[in-house]
C-alpha positions in Angstrom: -3.9 -23.8 35.4 -1.4 -24.1 32.5 -2.1 -26.3 29.6 0.8 -28.8 28.9 1.9 -30.7 25.7 4.2 -33.4 26.1 5.6 -34.9 23.0 7.9 -38.0 22.9 9.5 -40.1 20.1 8.1 -43.7 19.2 10.3 -45.6 21.4 9.2 -47.0 25.1 12.3 -46.1 27.0 11.4 -42.4 25.7 7.3 -42.5 26.3 7.4 -44.3 29.6 9.3 -41.3 31.6 7.4 -38.9 30.0 3.8 -41.0 30.9 5.0 -40.8 34.6 5.6 -37.3 34.2 2.2 -36.2 32.3 0.3 -38.7 35.0 1.8 -36.6 37.9 1.0 -33.2 36.3 -2.3 -34.4 35.5 -3.1 -35.4 39.1 -2.4 -32.0 40.5 -4.4 -30.1 38.2 -2.6 -29.7 35.0 -4.3 -29.8 31.5 -2.2 -32.3 29.9 -2.2 -33.9 26.4 0.4 -36.6 25.8 1.8 -36.8 22.0 3.1 -40.0 20.5 3.1 -43.0 18.5 -0.7 -44.2 18.3 0.7 -47.6 19.7 1.0 -45.9 23.0 -2.5 -44.9 23.3 -3.6 -47.7 25.5 -0.7 -47.5 27.3 -1.6 -43.7 28.0 -4.4 -44.6 29.9 -8.0 -43.1 30.3 -6.8 -40.3 32.4 -4.8 -38.8 29.8 -5.8 -36.8 26.6 -3.6 -38.6 23.8 -2.8 -37.5 20.4 -1.4 -40.4 18.2 1.3 -39.5 15.3 0.1 -38.9 11.9 1.8 -38.5 8.3 5.7 -39.0 8.3 5.6 -39.2 12.1 3.6 -42.5 12.1 6.5 -44.9 11.7 6.5 -48.7 12.3 9.7 -48.6 14.6 9.7 -52.3 14.7 10.1 -52.7 10.9 12.6 -50.2 10.9 14.7 -51.7 13.8 14.7 -55.1 12.0 15.3 -53.5 8.3 18.3 -55.8 6.4 19.8 -52.5 5.5 20.1 -51.3 9.3 21.3 -55.0 10.2 24.1 -55.1 7.7 25.8 -52.5 9.5 28.1 -53.4 12.3 26.9 -52.4 16.1 27.8 -49.2 17.4 28.4 -45.7 15.4 27.7 -46.8 12.0 24.4 -48.5 12.9 23.7 -45.7 15.6 24.2 -43.1 12.8 21.7 -44.9 11.0 19.2 -45.0 13.6 19.5 -41.0 13.8 18.7 -40.2 10.3 16.2 -42.9 9.9 14.3 -43.4 12.8 14.6 -39.9 14.5 15.3 -37.1 11.7 13.2 -38.3 8.8 10.3 -37.9 11.1 10.9 -34.4 12.0 8.4 -33.2 9.4 5.7 -35.1 10.6 6.1 -34.4 14.2 6.2 -30.6 13.9 3.0 -30.7 12.1 1.5 -32.4 15.0 2.9 -30.4 17.4 1.4 -27.3 15.2 -2.0 -28.9 15.1 -2.0 -29.5 18.7 -1.0 -25.4 19.5 -3.6 -24.4 17.1 -6.5 -26.4 18.4 -5.3 -24.8 22.0 -6.0 -21.3 20.4 -5.4 -18.3 22.5 -4.6 -20.6 25.7 -0.9 -20.7 26.7 0.8 -23.9 26.6 4.1 -25.0 27.7 5.8 -27.7 25.7 7.6 -30.6 27.2 9.7 -32.6 24.6 12.3 -35.2 25.5 15.9 -35.6 24.2 15.0 -37.5 21.0 12.1 -35.4 19.7 13.5 -33.3 17.2 10.0 -32.4 16.3 10.0 -29.6 18.6 13.2 -27.9 17.2 11.6 -26.2 14.2 9.3 -23.8 16.2 11.7 -23.3 18.8 14.2 -21.9 16.1 11.6 -19.4 15.0 9.4 -21.5 12.3 6.4 -19.6 11.5 3.1 -20.9 13.0 2.1 -21.2 16.7 4.4 -21.4 19.5 4.2 -22.6 23.0 5.1 -20.0 25.6 7.7 -22.2 26.9 9.7 -25.2 26.2 10.7 -27.6 29.0 13.5 -30.6 27.7 13.8 -33.8 29.6 16.6 -36.1 29.1 14.9 -39.7 29.8 18.2 -41.0 27.9 21.9 -40.7 28.0 22.8 -37.0 28.0 23.8 -36.1 24.3 25.0 -32.7 24.2 28.7 -32.1 23.0 31.3 -30.7 25.0 35.0 -30.3 24.8 35.7 -32.3 27.9 34.2 -35.5 26.1 34.2 -37.4 23.0 31.1 -37.1 20.8 28.0 -38.9 22.3 27.6 -42.7 20.7 31.6 -43.6 20.2 31.9 -45.1 23.3 35.3 -43.2 24.5 36.1 -42.4 27.9 36.3 -38.6 28.7 39.5 -36.6 28.8 39.8 -33.0 29.4 43.3 -32.6 29.4 45.0 -30.4 26.6 45.9 -33.6 24.6 42.5 -35.3 25.5 40.6 -31.9 24.2 42.6 -32.2 20.7 41.6 -35.8 20.5 37.8 -35.0 21.2 38.0 -32.3 18.5 39.2 -34.8 16.0 36.6 -37.2 17.1 33.9 -34.8 16.4 35.2 -34.1 13.1 35.2 -37.8 12.5 31.6 -38.2 14.0 30.4 -35.1 11.7 31.2 -37.1 8.6 29.5 -40.2 9.7 26.4 -38.2 10.8 26.6 -35.9 7.7 23.4 -37.5 6.0 21.4 -37.1 9.2 22.6 -33.4 9.7 22.3 -32.6 6.1 18.6 -34.0 6.3 17.9 -31.9 9.6 19.2 -28.8 8.1 17.0 -29.2 4.9 13.9 -29.8 6.8 14.5 -26.6 9.2 14.8 -24.9 5.9 11.5 -26.2 4.6 9.5 -24.9 7.5 11.2 -21.2 7.2 13.7 -21.5 9.8 16.1 -18.6 9.2 17.9 -18.3 12.8 21.1 -19.5 12.6 23.6 -20.9 13.1 21.9 -24.3 12.9 23.1 -26.8 15.8 24.2 -30.2 15.4 21.2 -32.1 15.6 21.9 -34.2 18.6 22.5 -31.1 20.8 19.3 -29.2 19.4 16.6 -30.1 21.8 19.0 -29.4 24.7 20.2 -26.4 23.6 17.1 -24.7 22.1 14.8 -25.6 25.2 14.2 -22.8 27.9 15.1 -25.3 30.6 16.7 -28.5 30.0 16.2 -31.2 32.9 18.5 -34.2 32.4 16.9 -37.4 34.3 20.1 -38.5 35.6 22.7 -37.9 37.9 26.2 -35.7 36.6 28.3 -38.7 37.4 26.7 -40.8 34.9 26.9 -38.4 32.0 30.8 -37.4 33.0 31.1 -34.0 34.8 32.0 -31.2 32.2 33.2 -27.8 32.6 31.1 -26.4 29.8 27.5 -27.6 30.4 25.0 -24.7 29.9 23.5 -22.8 32.9 20.0 -24.1 31.7 20.8 -27.5 32.1 20.1 -29.3 35.6 20.7 -32.9 36.5 17.6 -33.8 38.4 17.9 -37.6 39.4 15.4 -40.2 37.9 11.6 -40.3 38.1 9.9 -42.4 41.0 8.4 -45.5 40.1 5.2 -46.3 37.9 2.2 -47.4 39.6 2.2 -51.2 39.8 0.9 -52.6 36.5 0.5 -56.3 37.3 0.6 -58.8 39.8 4.1 -60.5 41.1 4.7 -63.9 39.5 3.7 -67.1 41.2 7.3 -67.7 42.2 7.8 -64.4 44.0 8.4 -66.2 47.4 11.7 -68.0 45.9 12.9 -64.3 45.4 12.0 -63.5 49.0 13.7 -66.2 50.4 16.9 -66.5 48.1 20.2 -65.7 49.6 21.4 -64.0 46.4 19.9 -63.1 43.3 20.9 -62.3 39.8 18.6 -60.6 37.4 19.3 -60.3 33.4 17.5 -58.4 31.1 17.8 -57.5 27.4 15.2 -54.5 27.8 12.4 -53.9 25.0 14.4 -53.0 22.0 17.6 -54.6 21.5 15.7 -58.2 22.4 15.0 -59.8 19.1 17.3 -62.7 19.9 17.5 -64.3 23.8 20.8 -65.6 22.6 22.3 -62.6 22.6 22.6 -62.3 26.4 19.9 -63.8 28.4 20.5 -67.4 27.1 24.6 -67.0 28.0 23.7 -65.7 31.1 21.3 -68.7 32.0 23.9 -71.0 30.8 26.8 -69.2 32.7 24.8 -69.2 36.3 23.4 -72.8 35.8 25.4 -74.1 38.9 25.2 -70.5 40.6 24.4 -70.8 44.4 21.3 -68.7 44.4 18.1 -67.4 42.2 18.6 -66.1 38.7 15.6 -64.0 37.2 15.3 -63.6 33.5 13.1 -60.7 32.4 12.4 -61.1 28.8 10.7 -57.9 27.6 8.4 -59.9 25.3 6.6 -63.2 24.6 9.3 -65.9 23.5 10.4 -69.3 24.6 13.9 -69.9 26.1 15.5 -73.5 26.1 17.3 -75.5 28.7 16.1 -73.3 31.5 18.2 -74.5 34.5 16.5 -75.3 37.7 17.7 -72.0 39.7 16.1 -69.9 37.1 12.7 -68.4 36.6 11.8 -66.5 33.6 8.9 -63.8 32.9 7.9 -61.5 30.4 7.7 -58.7 32.8 8.5 -58.5 36.5 8.4 -54.8 38.3 12.0 -53.8 38.8 11.0 -51.8 41.5 10.0 -54.8 43.3 12.8 -57.0 42.3 15.9 -54.8 42.2 15.8 -54.3 46.0 16.6 -58.1 46.2 19.1 -58.4 43.6 22.8 -58.7 43.9 23.8 -57.8 40.4 21.9 -57.0 37.3 23.2 -58.3 34.1 22.1 -55.8 31.2 22.7 -54.7 27.8 22.6 -51.3 28.9 19.3 -49.7 28.2 19.4 -46.4 30.2 15.9 -47.0 31.9 17.5 -50.3 33.4 20.7 -48.7 34.4 18.7 -46.1 36.3 16.6 -48.1 38.2 19.6 -50.6 39.1 21.7 -47.6 40.4 18.5 -45.9 42.3 18.6 -49.1 44.2 22.6 -49.3 44.6 22.8 -52.5 42.2 25.9 -53.1 40.7 25.9 -54.6 37.2 27.6 -56.5 34.3 26.8 -54.5 30.9 27.0 -56.0 27.4 25.7 -54.4 24.6 26.6 -52.4 21.7 23.4 -51.5 19.9 21.6 -48.0 19.7 23.1 -46.0 22.4 24.2 -48.5 24.6 27.8 -48.9 23.7 28.0 -45.1 24.9 26.0 -46.1 28.2 28.0 -48.9 29.2 31.4 -47.1 29.0 29.9 -44.3 31.3 28.3 -46.7 33.2 31.8 -48.7 33.9 33.4 -45.0 34.6 31.2 -44.8 37.8 32.9 -48.0 39.4 29.4 -49.5 39.7 29.7 -51.9 36.9 31.9 -54.1 34.4 31.5 -53.7 30.9 32.2 -56.7 28.5 32.2 -54.5 25.4 30.3 -56.8 23.5 26.8 -57.5 22.8 27.4 -61.2 22.5 29.4 -62.2 25.5 30.4 -66.0 26.1 29.1 -67.6 28.9 32.4 -68.0 30.5 32.9 -64.2 30.4 29.4 -63.4 32.2 30.4 -65.7 34.8 33.6 -64.2 35.4 32.3 -60.7 35.6 29.3 -61.7 38.1 31.8 -63.3 40.3 33.9 -60.3 40.5 31.2 -57.8 41.3 29.9 -60.2 44.0 33.5 -60.9 45.3 35.1 -57.3 45.1 33.2 -54.7 47.4 34.0 -51.6 45.5 31.1 -52.3 43.1 28.7 -52.5 45.3 30.3 -49.5 47.4 30.0 -47.4 44.1 26.6 -48.6 43.2 25.3 -47.5 46.9 27.2 -44.0 46.5 25.2 -43.4 43.3 21.9 -44.3 44.9 22.6 -42.1 47.7 23.3 -39.3 44.9 19.8 -40.1 43.4 18.2 -39.8 46.6 19.3 -36.2 46.9 16.8 -35.3 44.2 13.0 -34.8 43.5 12.7 -35.0 39.6 8.9 -34.4 39.5 9.2 -31.2 42.0 11.9 -30.0 39.7 9.8 -30.3 36.4 6.9 -28.5 38.3 9.3 -25.7 39.5 10.6 -25.5 35.6 7.0 -25.2 34.5 5.9 -22.4 37.1 9.0 -20.3 36.7 8.5 -20.3 33.0 5.2 -20.1 32.4 4.5 -17.6 35.3 1.8 -19.9 37.0 
């Protein structure tokens, strides 16, 4: 059966969805190798072949995200541009070499490359760089859809879409401004491609490249969460989200409190922008100290939270696919994975996050009518409480979340991925 090389950038929210896909394909007989950061080797499990990044690709993500240079920049487009150059584009050379080594070891056996949106190390080969090549490339979108469109402002700016004549003119101006901001990343991207012997042109904007250069691109979402566009390429398909991963641990000892509660509010800061619980978790706990229901805080990492109210339960990790069916509201900083899980279960949200791509995610989320975007990464307790009360007291938020849940339920992402592999590889 077809050999599969799956490649993902060194961020858990990018890695975890591809791990689910890899497990599924391996279970059904595909020979799967997962290429990512060495720190994910244990998470990959014993049933998958795993290759860790080498050379320039083997970055210390924690050190990069905590660097003084990065933290000195304002959250939003400026910090996003720094991340793109220093976390994603700088590692292309090392990632490309790792892909080439894996393909060389496959010899004459055909290999399908499955890469995710942020794995730009796939692009040199997809644009004709000398060396071994996969027989086909399937792109997966485990994060927000990044492709440029005449109908939308650039990804990362957090500006609502406008496809009117005036809106398209605004969008064009915004792309020019974003081009200047992303100039250092784009320049390095083009330089790297040239160094590997890419002569095909024109060179796309780097954020578009993994979508445009794939033979098939499957966005793990529904179209509404990415705005409906008039110019989406025909090889792009929205396939819903993935099923939950297999349970990875026991439920907390206080789980019966979740079952018994009349109302449940969940709060999380995800796994990246959670260096300080004072950003969102602690203001939410303060806001809901007198809330007539249960509050569950999922911290995503070890750490102490001070002054935990009596109606709050805290855990480093709680399986969201077990927890969210009981939730009335999710308070989140807007990580794409958590947002999709909540929508799949029909849970409305309060969103408060500006770092990484979260500003963009949260504007898109609010546009669906299933959430309130507080447009800050450090909301006050009063703002959180007002937003939670609004969600609970205004039926449209729940109705829109349930409408989107029904849309997700129409799709079978794993089936679509298998279909793409079969069609492209001729298997």
